[in-house]
C-alpha positions as CSV (number, residue, x, y, z in Angstrom):
1,M,58.4,109.3,-99.9
2,T,57.4,108.7,-96.4
3,M,55.1,105.7,-96.1
4,M,52.4,105.8,-93.4
5,N,50.9,102.9,-91.6
6,P,47.8,101.9,-93.5
7,P,44.7,101.5,-91.7
8,P,43.0,98.1,-91.6
9,L,40.5,97.4,-94.4
10,D,37.1,96.3,-93.5
11,Q,37.4,92.5,-94.3
12,E,33.7,91.7,-94.2
13,E,33.2,88.7,-96.4
14,E,31.7,89.3,-99.8
15,E,29.5,87.2,-101.8
16,M,31.4,84.6,-103.6
17,L,30.6,84.2,-107.2
18,V,32.3,82.4,-110.2
19,P,32.9,84.2,-113.5
20,H,30.5,83.6,-116.4
21,S,31.3,80.7,-118.5
22,D,32.1,83.0,-121.6
23,L,35.0,84.6,-119.4
24,V,36.9,81.3,-119.2
25,V,39.4,80.6,-121.9
26,E,41.5,77.5,-122.7
27,G,45.0,78.9,-121.8
28,P,46.7,81.5,-120.0
29,Q,46.4,85.1,-121.3
30,P,49.4,87.2,-121.8
31,M,50.6,89.2,-118.8
32,E,53.2,91.3,-117.3
33,G,54.1,89.5,-114.3
34,Q,56.6,87.3,-112.5
35,V,56.1,84.3,-110.3
36,D,58.2,83.7,-107.4
37,H,57.9,80.1,-107.3
38,A,59.6,77.9,-109.9
39,N,56.6,76.6,-111.8
40,D,57.8,73.6,-113.6
41,V,54.7,71.5,-113.7
42,E,56.5,68.3,-114.3
43,S,58.8,68.6,-111.3
44,Q,55.9,69.6,-108.9
45,A,53.8,66.7,-110.3
46,L,56.7,64.3,-109.0
47,K,56.3,65.7,-105.6
48,D,52.5,65.7,-105.7
49,P,51.8,67.9,-102.5
50,T,48.3,67.7,-101.2
51,S,48.9,71.4,-99.9
52,M,51.0,74.3,-101.2
53,K,51.3,78.1,-101.1
54,F,51.7,79.8,-104.4
55,I,53.0,83.4,-104.6
56,W,52.3,85.5,-107.9
57,T,54.1,88.7,-108.2
58,I,52.6,90.9,-110.9
59,E,54.8,94.0,-112.0
60,N,53.5,97.1,-113.8
61,F,50.0,96.3,-112.5
62,S,48.4,99.8,-113.1
63,R,49.6,99.5,-116.8
64,L,47.9,96.1,-117.5
65,D,45.4,96.4,-120.3
66,S,44.1,92.6,-120.3
67,R,40.6,92.3,-118.8
68,K,41.7,89.1,-117.1
69,L,45.1,87.3,-116.3
70,F,46.0,83.9,-115.4
71,S,49.1,82.9,-113.3
72,D,51.4,80.2,-114.2
73,I,50.3,76.7,-113.5
74,F,51.1,75.0,-110.1
75,V,50.4,71.4,-109.1
76,V,48.6,70.6,-105.8
77,G,47.4,67.0,-105.0
78,G,48.3,66.0,-108.6
79,Y,46.0,68.5,-110.2
80,K,46.9,71.7,-112.1
81,W,45.7,74.9,-110.7
82,R,46.2,78.6,-111.4
83,I,45.0,81.9,-110.2
84,L,42.6,84.1,-112.2
85,I,42.5,87.8,-111.8
86,F,40.5,90.6,-113.1
87,P,42.6,93.8,-112.5
88,K,39.8,96.3,-113.1
89,G,37.1,94.0,-111.7
90,N,34.7,91.4,-113.3
91,N,31.9,94.0,-113.9
92,V,32.4,95.5,-110.5
93,D,34.5,98.2,-109.1
94,H,36.6,95.7,-107.0
95,L,39.4,93.3,-107.8
96,S,38.0,89.9,-108.6
97,L,40.3,86.9,-107.7
98,Y,39.5,83.3,-108.3
99,L,41.1,79.8,-108.1
100,D,40.9,78.0,-111.6
101,V,41.5,74.4,-112.6
102,A,44.1,75.0,-115.4
103,D,43.3,72.0,-117.6
104,S,39.5,71.7,-117.2
105,P,38.9,71.7,-121.0
106,T,41.0,68.6,-121.5
107,L,39.8,66.6,-118.5
108,P,37.5,63.4,-118.8
109,Y,33.8,63.6,-118.6
110,G,32.5,63.8,-115.0
111,W,35.7,65.0,-113.4
112,S,35.6,66.7,-110.1
113,R,37.9,67.6,-107.2
114,F,37.4,69.3,-103.8
115,A,39.8,72.1,-102.4
116,Q,39.9,74.4,-99.5
117,F,41.9,77.4,-100.4
118,S,42.5,81.0,-99.5
119,L,43.3,83.8,-101.7
120,A,45.3,86.9,-100.5
121,V,46.5,90.2,-101.7
122,V,49.8,90.9,-99.6
123,N,50.4,94.0,-97.8
124,Q,53.9,95.1,-98.6
125,I,54.2,97.6,-95.8
126,Q,52.9,95.5,-92.9
127,S,52.1,92.0,-93.4
128,K,49.5,91.9,-90.7
129,Y,47.2,93.9,-93.0
130,T,47.3,91.3,-95.8
131,L,44.0,90.8,-97.0
132,R,43.1,87.1,-96.9
133,K,39.7,85.4,-97.8
134,E,39.1,81.4,-97.4
135,T,36.5,79.3,-99.0
136,E,36.1,75.8,-100.2
137,H,34.5,74.3,-103.4
138,P,33.7,71.0,-105.3
139,F,35.3,71.9,-108.7
140,N,33.7,70.4,-111.8
141,A,33.1,71.0,-115.5
142,R,30.5,73.4,-114.9
143,E,32.2,75.3,-112.1
144,S,36.1,75.0,-112.9
145,D,36.9,78.3,-111.0
146,W,35.7,79.7,-107.7
147,G,36.5,82.8,-105.6
148,F,35.6,86.3,-104.9
149,T,34.2,88.8,-107.4
150,S,34.5,91.6,-104.8
151,F,37.5,90.6,-103.3
152,M,38.7,94.2,-102.3
153,S,37.9,97.7,-103.7
154,L,39.9,99.2,-106.4
155,G,40.3,102.4,-104.4
156,D,41.9,100.5,-101.5
157,L,44.1,98.5,-103.9
158,Y,45.6,101.6,-105.6
159,D,45.9,103.6,-102.6
160,P,49.7,103.8,-102.2
161,V,49.5,104.6,-98.5
162,R,47.7,101.3,-97.9
163,G,50.5,99.1,-99.1
164,Y,48.7,96.7,-101.4
165,M,50.5,98.2,-104.5
166,V,54.1,99.2,-104.0
167,N,56.2,100.4,-107.0
168,D,53.5,99.3,-109.2
169,R,53.7,95.7,-107.9
170,V,50.9,93.6,-106.6
171,I,51.6,90.2,-104.8
172,V,48.9,87.6,-104.7
173,E,49.1,84.4,-102.7
174,A,47.0,81.3,-103.0
175,E,47.1,78.5,-100.2
176,V,45.4,75.2,-101.6
177,V,44.5,72.0,-99.9
178,V,43.1,69.3,-101.9
179,R,40.7,67.1,-100.1
180,K,39.3,63.6,-101.2
181,V,36.0,63.9,-103.2
182,S,33.4,61.7,-101.6
183,D,31.3,59.7,-104.0
184,Y,27.9,60.0,-102.5
185,W,26.2,57.9,-105.1
186,S,28.3,54.9,-104.3
187,Y,28.4,55.4,-100.6
188,D,27.1,52.4,-98.9
189,S,25.5,53.6,-95.6
190,K,24.6,50.0,-94.4
191,K,28.2,48.8,-94.9
192,E,29.8,51.9,-93.5
193,T,27.5,52.5,-90.3
194,G,25.1,49.6,-90.2
195,Y,22.1,51.9,-90.7
196,V,20.0,53.3,-93.5
197,G,18.1,56.4,-93.8
198,L,14.5,57.4,-94.8
199,K,13.7,59.2,-98.2
200,N,12.4,62.6,-98.3
201,Q,9.0,62.9,-100.0
202,G,9.3,66.5,-100.5
203,A,9.2,68.4,-97.1
204,T,9.0,65.3,-94.7
205,C,12.6,65.8,-93.0
206,Y,10.8,66.6,-89.8
207,M,8.8,63.4,-89.8
208,N,11.9,61.4,-90.8
209,S,13.8,62.8,-87.8
210,L,11.0,61.8,-85.5
211,L,10.7,58.3,-86.9
212,Q,14.4,57.8,-86.8
213,T,14.5,58.8,-83.1
214,L,11.5,56.6,-82.4
215,Y,13.3,53.7,-84.2
216,H,16.3,54.1,-82.0
217,V,14.3,53.4,-78.9
218,P,14.6,49.8,-78.7
219,Y,11.7,49.3,-76.2
220,F,9.4,51.2,-78.5
221,R,10.5,49.5,-81.6
222,K,9.8,46.0,-80.1
223,S,6.5,47.2,-78.8
224,V,5.7,48.3,-82.3
225,Y,6.7,44.7,-83.6
226,H,4.3,43.2,-81.1
227,M,1.2,45.3,-82.0
228,P,-1.5,42.8,-83.4
229,T,-2.3,43.0,-87.0
230,T,-4.3,40.9,-89.3
231,E,-3.6,39.3,-92.7
232,N,-6.4,41.6,-94.3
233,D,-4.7,44.7,-93.2
234,M,-2.9,46.9,-95.7
235,P,0.1,49.1,-94.8
236,S,-1.6,52.0,-96.5
237,G,-4.7,51.9,-94.4
238,S,-3.1,50.6,-91.1
239,I,-0.8,52.8,-89.0
240,P,0.5,49.9,-86.8
241,L,1.3,47.8,-90.0
242,A,2.8,50.7,-91.8
243,L,5.0,51.5,-88.8
244,Q,6.1,47.8,-88.4
245,S,6.9,47.5,-92.1
246,L,9.0,50.8,-91.9
247,F,10.9,49.8,-88.8
248,Y,11.6,46.2,-90.4
249,K,12.9,47.8,-93.5
250,L,15.1,50.3,-91.4
251,Q,16.6,47.2,-89.6
252,Y,17.1,45.1,-92.6
253,N,17.2,46.9,-95.9
254,D,20.4,47.7,-97.5
255,R,19.1,51.0,-99.1
256,S,17.1,53.9,-97.8
257,V,13.4,53.3,-97.1
258,A,10.5,55.1,-98.5
259,T,7.6,56.4,-96.1
260,K,4.8,56.7,-98.6
261,Q,2.9,53.7,-97.0
262,L,3.1,55.4,-93.7
263,T,1.9,58.9,-94.8
264,K,-1.0,57.1,-96.7
265,S,-1.9,55.4,-93.6
266,F,-2.1,58.9,-92.0
267,G,-4.6,59.8,-94.6
268,W,-2.3,62.2,-96.4
269,D,-2.3,63.0,-99.9
270,T,0.8,64.3,-102.1
271,A,0.1,67.9,-101.2
272,D,0.5,67.1,-97.4
273,S,4.0,65.6,-98.1
274,F,5.1,69.0,-99.4
275,M,3.8,70.9,-96.4
276,Q,5.8,71.5,-93.2
277,H,4.1,70.1,-90.1
278,D,4.9,70.6,-86.5
279,V,6.9,67.8,-85.4
280,Q,5.7,68.0,-81.7
281,E,2.2,68.0,-83.1
282,L,2.8,64.9,-85.3
283,N,4.5,63.0,-82.3
284,R,1.4,63.5,-80.3
285,V,-1.0,62.4,-82.8
286,L,1.1,59.3,-83.8
287,C,1.5,58.4,-80.1
288,E,-2.2,58.8,-79.3
289,K,-3.2,56.5,-82.3
290,L,-0.5,53.9,-81.3
291,E,-1.6,54.0,-77.7
292,Y,-5.3,53.5,-78.7
293,K,-4.1,50.5,-80.9
294,M,-2.2,49.2,-78.1
295,K,-5.1,48.8,-75.7
296,G,-5.9,45.2,-74.8
297,T,-2.7,44.0,-76.1
298,V,0.6,42.8,-74.4
299,V,2.1,46.0,-75.2
300,E,-0.6,48.2,-73.6
301,G,0.7,51.2,-71.5
302,T,4.1,51.5,-73.5
303,I,3.6,54.9,-74.8
304,Q,2.7,56.2,-71.2
305,Q,5.6,54.3,-69.7
306,L,8.2,55.6,-72.1
307,F,7.0,59.3,-72.9
308,E,4.7,60.5,-70.1
309,G,6.0,62.9,-67.8
310,H,4.5,64.8,-64.8
311,L,4.5,68.3,-63.6
312,M,3.2,69.8,-60.5
313,N,1.1,73.1,-60.3
314,Y,1.9,74.5,-56.9
315,I,0.2,77.4,-55.1
316,E,1.1,78.7,-51.7
317,C,-0.3,81.8,-50.1
318,I,2.0,84.2,-48.5
319,N,-0.2,85.7,-45.6
320,V,-2.6,82.7,-45.3
321,D,-1.8,79.1,-44.3
322,F,-2.9,77.6,-47.6
323,K,-1.3,75.3,-50.2
324,S,-2.6,73.8,-53.5
325,T,-1.0,71.3,-55.7
326,R,-2.3,69.7,-58.7
327,K,-0.5,66.9,-60.7
328,E,-0.6,67.0,-64.4
329,S,0.6,64.7,-67.1
330,F,2.1,65.4,-70.4
331,Y,3.9,63.6,-73.3
332,G,7.4,64.8,-74.5
333,Y,9.1,64.6,-77.5
334,P,12.0,62.0,-77.0
335,S,15.3,63.7,-77.0
336,I,18.7,61.9,-77.2
337,Y,19.1,62.2,-73.4
338,H,15.6,60.6,-73.1
339,I,16.7,57.7,-75.3
340,L,19.8,57.1,-73.3
341,Y,17.8,57.1,-70.2
342,I,15.2,54.7,-71.6
343,N,17.9,52.3,-72.9
344,F,19.8,52.3,-69.7
345,H,16.6,52.1,-67.5
346,F,15.1,49.2,-69.4
347,N,18.4,47.6,-69.9
348,I,17.5,46.6,-73.4
349,E,20.1,46.0,-76.3
């Protein structure tokens, strides 16, 4: 039979889904297939590679009557893996292909591992048309397999001209790289970076970004510390005191800092914390209130000095000798370049 060059497939990424839990069984299913790699798990465990390519050759593919098949087990990064395939599709008219943690039912409670991997169906006529898809996933007891429910259409797979099934043989590849899993619960931000973050009350990420930016302007931070307050002030009713308390905790706390006292000083209730606000508007209102509180103190004029800019409205007539200019001031949101300029200009550590 004369084999024609197959046209390239549309390799647009499909939605990634994991099989339903009732589709996962504890052991490999019987299959008519051969594996190119020697899959002696014990010998592979001794080598303990952190990355590996595994090739699975499945013979008599069109005659498979199992709904799903598992490859032999291979070891990467000290962990046991296998390929899970649905030859007729996992409730779709596409080949379904996944990477599976082979021993998930016997692993201890709370186990997890992170892997970057690709799955491929090899084109046996021209390798450049091999269909490969990449992804990454944190595997755990709830999601012990991950991959592509609609990897490729069954029509393309079974088309002899395309070259993905030759002599009723299909070749599947898996390239797996195991990465270190970060334990975010035990991560010590203060120890690792010297800084801590702000807690999100609901939808206050925009405010947290603004507060962190202002905190990292040393001249602004020191000016806030010098704003006068009285012993009768309460943080929930005084913006200067609430901001002083917040900045102090950001500087000296070992854990992330709450912003509830500050938002209460704004007059916000719980509902306001779950509403998105414009960060420019929040910055303008906050700076106006601080500027008012700074009047008559040693830090008067700080807001103007740091954040006020000027623009010139310029009008010139073409046929008449007339020019008009008008200077206007504005307050700008402090960008990272603005912060670098301020820190350099005022030479503050």
